[in-house]
C-alpha positions, 0 to 999 in steps of 0.5 A: 453523484454522492460518490463523486462529490465525496471523492472530489471533497477528499481530493480537494482537502488532501491536495490542499494539505499536500500542497502546504505540507508536502509530507512525503517529499520528492521522489524516492532516493532509495536505490532499492528496486525489484530488479536491482536489490535482489537480496531475496528472490521474488518467486512464488505466489503474488503474496510471497513476491510482495513479501520478497519485495518488502524484504528487499526494500527493507535492506535498502530504505532508511525509514518507514516512510521511504519503505512505504513510498517505495513499496507503493511504486514497486508494488502498485505503480504509485509514484512517490512525488506529487502524483501519488494522489492522482495514482491512488485515485486511479487505483494504481497498477497491477504490478505484482499480479496473482493470488496466494492470499489467505481465504479471508483476504482473497476476493477471487481476483489477481490484484490483491497486492495492488489493493493492499499496497494502495491502501497502505500508501493511501493511509499515509495521506488520510490516516486510519479513519479517513482511509477506512471511510474511503474504502467502505463508502467510496470504493464500496468495500464492506468491512466484512468483505475480503477487500474490506479485511485486506484494506484494514490489514493495509492500514494497520501495516502502514500505521504500525510502520509509521509509529515504529511498532513494526520495523521495515526489516520485520515487514516481510515476515508480517506479510507472510504470517498475516496475509499469505497462504502457507 
């Protein structure tokens, strides 16, 4: 019951803020696509394919916000419009399925791309503190677990992009260096 009340509260607050501010605008107007913007092949492990997708999107997207929105769509099935919160609440979709993450981020499942991208995208709405709280308390991913550590990386990734400390053109290298097995 506590879990449902917490989730309902967070969704009501986020929906209210979103309805007033609409911080992410409408659907992406980027022409980047996993199939159409093939500046880098999407091959290898799931983590390597995520890095390839990031490189492809960085070649087309004009801002960190648009990059993250498109990464959410193409990496985790999270729409870029007002349905993004609904998609996040439903945990997105496993679009890039597989493994290849470093052991500290590998929980033994084939959905770590969706997890990383979903948390990064969620932090655009809730910021670092609220997204970590939801990860630990509602999703039950302890901070010292593979999912908890991957959630922290997703938050750090998105916040670095949004703050301008990481450029979209550097995102692919960041993912490979921090998350992927060599």
